[in-house]
Backbone bond lengths (Angstrom), bond angles and torsions (degrees), N, CA, C in turn:
res aa  C-N    CA-C-N  psi(-1)  N-CA   C-N-CA  omega(-1)  CA-C   N-CA-C  phi
1 X - - - 1.451 - - 1.531 110.54 -
2 X 1.312 115.58 -39.13 1.467 119.17 179.89 1.524 109.76 -64.74
3 X 1.334 117.30 -39.45 1.467 119.94 179.55 1.529 110.49 -63.20
4 X 1.321 116.07 -41.58 1.466 119.78 178.67 1.521 110.15 -63.22
5 X 1.337 116.67 -43.98 1.462 120.27 178.30 1.517 111.47 -62.73
6 X 1.335 116.69 -40.06 1.461 119.19 179.49 1.527 110.32 -63.84
7 X 1.338 118.01 -36.41 1.456 120.00 177.32 1.525 111.56 -69.58
8 X 1.337 116.56 -41.72 1.465 120.19 -178.14 1.517 111.25 -68.54
9 X 1.338 116.66 -45.44 1.461 120.92 -176.48 1.523 112.60 -82.72
10 X 1.340 116.73 -8.13 1.459 119.67 178.63 1.512 112.26 70.19
11 X 1.293 117.58 33.81 1.450 121.35 -177.29 1.520 109.31 -116.02
12 X 1.318 116.28 131.35 1.459 120.48 178.99 1.530 110.92 -98.85
13 X 1.309 117.98 -6.63 1.466 119.94 -178.17 1.524 111.03 -90.74
14 X 1.298 116.29 175.75 1.459 121.03 -179.29 1.527 111.74 -84.48
15 X 1.311 117.58 6.74 1.460 121.40 177.04 1.521 112.22 -67.98
16 X 1.328 115.66 -15.63 1.458 119.54 178.53 1.525 110.42 -63.82
17 X 1.329 116.74 -33.58 1.466 120.41 176.22 1.512 111.15 -62.85
18 X 1.333 116.63 -39.45 1.465 120.44 177.69 1.526 110.45 -66.54
19 X 1.331 115.48 -39.64 1.464 118.86 178.00 1.522 110.87 -65.39
20 X 1.314 116.67 -38.99 1.456 120.66 176.81 1.530 110.24 -61.75
21 X 1.325 115.80 -41.24 1.465 119.70 177.06 1.523 112.06 -62.41
22 X 1.326 116.39 -41.72 1.465 120.23 179.30 1.528 110.88 -66.65
23 X 1.337 116.56 -38.33 1.462 120.03 176.78 1.512 110.15 -63.79
24 X 1.347 116.85 -41.60 1.470 120.85 179.37 1.529 110.96 -64.23
25 X 1.320 117.52 -43.66 1.470 120.86 179.66 1.523 110.19 -64.32
26 X 1.324 117.37 -44.49 1.462 121.00 179.36 1.525 110.93 -62.67
27 X 1.327 117.01 -41.98 1.464 120.35 178.00 1.521 111.02 -63.41
28 X 1.327 116.77 -41.22 1.462 121.23 179.15 1.524 111.02 -62.45
29 X 1.332 116.99 -45.55 1.462 121.00 -179.51 1.532 110.18 -65.46
30 X 1.329 116.99 -40.73 1.463 120.09 178.10 1.520 111.26 -63.99
31 X 1.321 116.43 -39.19 1.455 120.57 178.16 1.515 110.75 -64.11
32 X 1.333 117.08 -44.59 1.466 120.12 178.40 1.519 110.87 -62.32
33 X 1.311 116.30 -40.59 1.458 119.75 178.98 1.514 110.38 -62.64
34 X 1.317 116.84 -42.48 1.455 120.30 178.03 1.511 111.79 -64.35
35 X 1.337 116.23 -41.56 1.460 119.97 178.62 1.530 110.57 -65.99
36 X 1.328 116.99 -37.00 1.462 119.96 178.15 1.524 110.24 -64.11
37 X 1.316 117.07 -41.62 1.461 120.50 177.63 1.523 111.93 -62.56
38 X 1.327 116.31 -40.38 1.465 120.23 177.34 1.525 109.90 -64.83
39 X 1.321 116.59 -41.61 1.466 120.82 179.54 1.522 111.68 -60.67
40 X 1.321 116.74 -45.70 1.466 120.68 -179.69 1.527 110.55 -65.13
41 X 1.322 117.17 -42.86 1.464 120.81 179.02 1.524 110.98 -63.19
42 X 1.336 116.82 -44.55 1.464 120.33 179.17 1.524 111.35 -63.79
43 X 1.318 117.06 -38.89 1.467 120.40 178.48 1.524 110.67 -63.52
44 X 1.331 116.59 -43.37 1.463 120.62 178.37 1.533 110.74 -61.68
45 X 1.324 116.41 -44.71 1.464 119.69 179.32 1.529 111.21 -64.60
46 X 1.323 117.36 -38.35 1.464 121.02 178.41 1.524 110.81 -62.05
47 X 1.337 117.03 -44.99 1.466 120.83 -179.14 1.522 110.31 -63.41
48 X 1.319 117.28 -43.88 1.468 120.72 179.74 1.531 110.49 -63.80
49 X 1.315 117.12 -46.35 1.466 120.48 -177.97 1.521 111.66 -66.69
50 X 1.328 117.37 -40.06 1.466 119.38 178.40 1.525 110.67 -65.14
51 X 1.315 117.62 -37.77 1.465 120.70 175.74 1.518 111.20 -62.09
52 X 1.322 116.54 -42.52 1.465 120.32 179.10 1.528 110.86 -66.16
53 X 1.330 118.03 -38.69 1.460 121.13 179.86 1.528 110.64 -67.07
54 X 1.319 117.09 -40.08 1.462 120.18 178.89 1.523 110.46 -64.04
55 X 1.320 117.32 -43.49 1.469 121.02 177.40 1.526 109.89 -63.08
56 X 1.318 117.70 -43.85 1.461 121.59 179.22 1.534 111.25 -61.99
57 X 1.318 117.70 -39.39 1.471 120.78 177.25 1.528 110.48 -63.22
58 X 1.311 116.62 -42.74 1.464 119.76 177.68 1.516 112.15 -61.59
59 X 1.328 116.89 -44.00 1.462 121.53 178.62 1.527 110.30 -63.80
60 X 1.319 117.72 -40.80 1.463 121.41 179.95 1.528 110.88 -64.95
61 X 1.322 116.82 -42.65 1.467 120.08 178.75 1.525 110.62 -63.74
62 X 1.307 117.10 -42.47 1.466 120.38 178.14 1.541 110.44 -64.75
63 X 1.323 118.24 -38.86 1.465 121.55 179.66 1.535 110.65 -65.30
64 X 1.320 116.89 -41.72 1.465 120.52 179.25 1.534 109.59 -67.97
65 X 1.333 116.92 -41.73 1.463 120.11 179.28 1.523 110.98 -63.67
66 X 1.328 117.21 -37.93 1.471 120.86 -179.32 1.540 110.48 -70.45
67 X 1.327 116.98 -33.23 1.455 119.58 -179.02 1.523 112.10 -76.61
68 X 1.303 118.58 -16.03 1.471 122.03 -179.03 1.526 112.45 -88.48
69 X 1.311 117.51 -6.07 1.465 119.40 -178.96 1.458 111.92 -79.60
């Protein structure tokens, strides 16, 4: 992989390994950031949906109770 990077980046020194490391760290941080954004979005959707389900359950119970009178 380092040889391929050295050919692509046009570098004959061993600094290509350091650049590869920096690319890996940046990719890792970007991935975590993306996963964090997905986590926050999913949590928000879960809270909204659970609130709607709780309200729907209450309405259903009231509808059944009203129909039994």
